[in-house]
TORKOL-4160 file (C-alpha; in steps of 0.2 Angstrom, whole numbers, padded with zeros to 4 digits, m for minus):
167
<pt num="1" X="0582" Y="0465" Z="0406"/>
<pt num="2" X="0588" Y="0482" Z="0404"/>
<pt num="3" X="0575" Y="0495" Z="0399"/>
<pt num="4" X="0578" Y="0505" Z="0383"/>
<pt num="5" X="0576" Y="0524" Z="0382"/>
<pt num="6" X="0565" Y="0533" Z="0370"/>
<pt num="7" X="0580" Y="0541" Z="0363"/>
<pt num="8" X="0587" Y="0524" Z="0358"/>
<pt num="9" X="0571" Y="0519" Z="0351"/>
<pt num="10" X="0569" Y="0535" Z="0340"/>
<pt num="11" X="0584" Y="0529" Z="0329"/>
<pt num="12" X="0579" Y="0511" Z="0325"/>
<pt num="13" X="0574" Y="0509" Z="0307"/>
<pt num="14" X="0557" Y="0502" Z="0301"/>
<pt num="15" X="0548" Y="0502" Z="0284"/>
<pt num="16" X="0533" Y="0512" Z="0278"/>
<pt num="17" X="0520" Y="0504" Z="0267"/>
<pt num="18" X="0528" Y="0510" Z="0251"/>
<pt num="19" X="0545" Y="0502" Z="0256"/>
<pt num="20" X="0554" Y="0518" Z="0262"/>
<pt num="21" X="0565" Y="0516" Z="0278"/>
<pt num="22" X="0560" Y="0528" Z="0292"/>
<pt num="23" X="0564" Y="0530" Z="0311"/>
<pt num="24" X="0553" Y="0538" Z="0324"/>
<pt num="25" X="0565" Y="0553" Z="0324"/>
<pt num="26" X="0559" Y="0556" Z="0306"/>
<pt num="27" X="0542" Y="0561" Z="0312"/>
<pt num="28" X="0549" Y="0576" Z="0321"/>
<pt num="29" X="0537" Y="0573" Z="0336"/>
<pt num="30" X="0541" Y="0574" Z="0354"/>
<pt num="31" X="0528" Y="0562" Z="0361"/>
<pt num="32" X="0524" Y="0546" Z="0351"/>
<pt num="33" X="0512" Y="0531" Z="0354"/>
<pt num="34" X="0518" Y="0515" Z="0345"/>
<pt num="35" X="0504" Y="0502" Z="0344"/>
<pt num="36" X="0504" Y="0485" Z="0335"/>
<pt num="37" X="0487" Y="0485" Z="0327"/>
<pt num="38" X="0475" Y="0473" Z="0318"/>
<pt num="39" X="0459" Y="0475" Z="0308"/>
<pt num="40" X="0450" Y="0459" Z="0314"/>
<pt num="41" X="0453" Y="0459" Z="0332"/>
<pt num="42" X="0440" Y="0462" Z="0346"/>
<pt num="43" X="0451" Y="0477" Z="0351"/>
<pt num="44" X="0450" Y="0485" Z="0334"/>
<pt num="45" X="0438" Y="0498" Z="0340"/>
<pt num="46" X="0453" Y="0505" Z="0349"/>
<pt num="47" X="0457" Y="0513" Z="0332"/>
<pt num="48" X="0443" Y="0526" Z="0336"/>
<pt num="49" X="0451" Y="0531" Z="0352"/>
<pt num="50" X="0469" Y="0531" Z="0345"/>
<pt num="51" X="0462" Y="0543" Z="0331"/>
<pt num="52" X="0454" Y="0554" Z="0345"/>
<pt num="53" X="0471" Y="0555" Z="0354"/>
<pt num="54" X="0479" Y="0560" Z="0337"/>
<pt num="55" X="0465" Y="0574" Z="0334"/>
<pt num="56" X="0466" Y="0580" Z="0352"/>
<pt num="57" X="0485" Y="0581" Z="0354"/>
<pt num="58" X="0493" Y="0581" Z="0336"/>
<pt num="59" X="0495" Y="0599" Z="0335"/>
<pt num="60" X="0505" Y="0599" Z="0351"/>
<pt num="61" X="0518" Y="0587" Z="0346"/>
<pt num="62" X="0510" Y="0570" Z="0348"/>
<pt num="63" X="0508" Y="0556" Z="0335"/>
<pt num="64" X="0502" Y="0538" Z="0335"/>
<pt num="65" X="0511" Y="0526" Z="0324"/>
<pt num="66" X="0502" Y="0510" Z="0320"/>
<pt num="67" X="0511" Y="0494" Z="0315"/>
<pt num="68" X="0499" Y="0481" Z="0308"/>
<pt num="69" X="0503" Y="0464" Z="0315"/>
<pt num="70" X="0496" Y="0447" Z="0309"/>
<pt num="71" X="0505" Y="0436" Z="0323"/>
<pt num="72" X="0489" Y="0435" Z="0334"/>
<pt num="73" X="0477" Y="0422" Z="0327"/>
<pt num="74" X="0479" Y="0429" Z="0309"/>
<pt num="75" X="0469" Y="0445" Z="0314"/>
<pt num="76" X="0478" Y="0456" Z="0301"/>
<pt num="77" X="0479" Y="0445" Z="0285"/>
<pt num="78" X="0476" Y="0459" Z="0272"/>
<pt num="79" X="0488" Y="0467" Z="0260"/>
<pt num="80" X="0495" Y="0484" Z="0265"/>
<pt num="81" X="0483" Y="0493" Z="0253"/>
<pt num="82" X="0468" Y="0484" Z="0261"/>
<pt num="83" X="0474" Y="0488" Z="0278"/>
<pt num="84" X="0476" Y="0507" Z="0274"/>
<pt num="85" X="0459" Y="0508" Z="0265"/>
<pt num="86" X="0451" Y="0499" Z="0280"/>
<pt num="87" X="0459" Y="0511" Z="0293"/>
<pt num="88" X="0454" Y="0526" Z="0283"/>
<pt num="89" X="0437" Y="0522" Z="0278"/>
<pt num="90" X="0431" Y="0512" Z="0293"/>
<pt num="91" X="0440" Y="0522" Z="0307"/>
<pt num="92" X="0445" Y="0539" Z="0299"/>
<pt num="93" X="0463" Y="0536" Z="0304"/>
<pt num="94" X="0474" Y="0551" Z="0300"/>
<pt num="95" X="0490" Y="0545" Z="0309"/>
<pt num="96" X="0503" Y="0535" Z="0300"/>
<pt num="97" X="0500" Y="0516" Z="0297"/>
<pt num="98" X="0517" Y="0508" Z="0294"/>
<pt num="99" X="0522" Y="0492" Z="0286"/>
<pt num="100" X="0517" Y="0475" Z="0293"/>
<pt num="101" X="0528" Y="0468" Z="0307"/>
<pt num="102" X="0531" Y="0454" Z="0318"/>
<pt num="103" X="0532" Y="0459" Z="0336"/>
<pt num="104" X="0538" Y="0443" Z="0344"/>
<pt num="105" X="0550" Y="0429" Z="0340"/>
<pt num="106" X="0566" Y="0428" Z="0330"/>
<pt num="107" X="0559" Y="0438" Z="0315"/>
<pt num="108" X="0552" Y="0452" Z="0326"/>
<pt num="109" X="0555" Y="0470" Z="0319"/>
<pt num="110" X="0570" Y="0478" Z="0328"/>
<pt num="111" X="0559" Y="0492" Z="0335"/>
<pt num="112" X="0548" Y="0479" Z="0344"/>
<pt num="113" X="0563" Y="0469" Z="0350"/>
<pt num="114" X="0568" Y="0484" Z="0359"/>
<pt num="115" X="0551" Y="0489" Z="0365"/>
<pt num="116" X="0548" Y="0472" Z="0373"/>
<pt num="117" X="0562" Y="0477" Z="0385"/>
<pt num="118" X="0550" Y="0490" Z="0393"/>
<pt num="119" X="0541" Y="0485" Z="0408"/>
<pt num="120" X="0523" Y="0488" Z="0411"/>
<pt num="121" X="0515" Y="0496" Z="0426"/>
<pt num="122" X="0517" Y="0480" Z="0435"/>
<pt num="123" X="0535" Y="0479" Z="0431"/>
<pt num="124" X="0533" Y="0465" Z="0418"/>
<pt num="125" X="0543" Y="0466" Z="0402"/>
<pt num="126" X="0544" Y="0453" Z="0388"/>
<pt num="127" X="0533" Y="0447" Z="0375"/>
<pt num="128" X="0520" Y="0457" Z="0367"/>
<pt num="129" X="0504" Y="0449" Z="0373"/>
<pt num="130" X="0491" Y="0453" Z="0359"/>
<pt num="131" X="0486" Y="0466" Z="0347"/>
<pt num="132" X="0485" Y="0484" Z="0353"/>
<pt num="133" X="0499" Y="0484" Z="0365"/>
<pt num="134" X="0505" Y="0502" Z="0367"/>
<pt num="135" X="0521" Y="0511" Z="0370"/>
<pt num="136" X="0522" Y="0529" Z="0374"/>
<pt num="137" X="0539" Y="0538" Z="0371"/>
<pt num="138" X="0542" Y="0554" Z="0379"/>
<pt num="139" X="0555" Y="0568" Z="0376"/>
<pt num="140" X="0563" Y="0565" Z="0393"/>
<pt num="141" X="0568" Y="0547" Z="0387"/>
<pt num="142" X="0554" Y="0538" Z="0397"/>
<pt num="143" X="0545" Y="0524" Z="0388"/>
<pt num="144" X="0528" Y="0519" Z="0396"/>
<pt num="145" X="0520" Y="0502" Z="0392"/>
<pt num="146" X="0502" Y="0499" Z="0392"/>
<pt num="147" X="0495" Y="0481" Z="0389"/>
<pt num="148" X="0481" Y="0478" Z="0375"/>
<pt num="149" X="0466" Y="0480" Z="0386"/>
<pt num="150" X="0471" Y="0497" Z="0393"/>
<pt num="151" X="0461" Y="0508" Z="0381"/>
<pt num="152" X="0469" Y="0523" Z="0373"/>
<pt num="153" X="0457" Y="0534" Z="0382"/>
<pt num="154" X="0462" Y="0527" Z="0399"/>
<pt num="155" X="0467" Y="0540" Z="0411"/>
<pt num="156" X="0484" Y="0533" Z="0414"/>
<pt num="157" X="0488" Y="0535" Z="0395"/>
<pt num="158" X="0480" Y="0552" Z="0394"/>
<pt num="159" X="0489" Y="0559" Z="0409"/>
<pt num="160" X="0506" Y="0552" Z="0403"/>
<pt num="161" X="0503" Y="0561" Z="0386"/>
<pt num="162" X="0498" Y="0577" Z="0394"/>
<pt num="163" X="0513" Y="0577" Z="0406"/>
<pt num="164" X="0525" Y="0574" Z="0392"/>
<pt num="165" X="0518" Y="0587" Z="0380"/>
<pt num="166" X="0524" Y="0605" Z="0380"/>
<pt num="167" X="0512" Y="0616" Z="0390"/>
């Protein structure tokens, strides 16, 4: 499997909750953390840490992009309006929450089809294993993959963000 670069990923279209088409490049950010999210998952408290990253680094050219996904035990069953309200009122999410996607299988969103080619720290690429899998895209074209149980405040993620941001 060939790894895809952040530059390639920045041009793949996806949908917003209101049906518009966007790309990562449209957000004008240099460092982007793409995460498949779910509201009824044991890992859902990661929203708090994702929001903290957004607050800490947002003004320096960083953003989180959350993509709701209902593929793992039906843990994101709500409508987009329900998901957006939940994220805002429960976790104070200020980063963009995009339209629901599938991340695996034949109907997977093209962005996640490409992201699956990225190996993790152990050199393993392939299927997204659960909710809250994280992909960090950097301006130098590198994509870092962090598995679901690696929390957003993990030193490896924070270090990768800080190294990628302008000083």
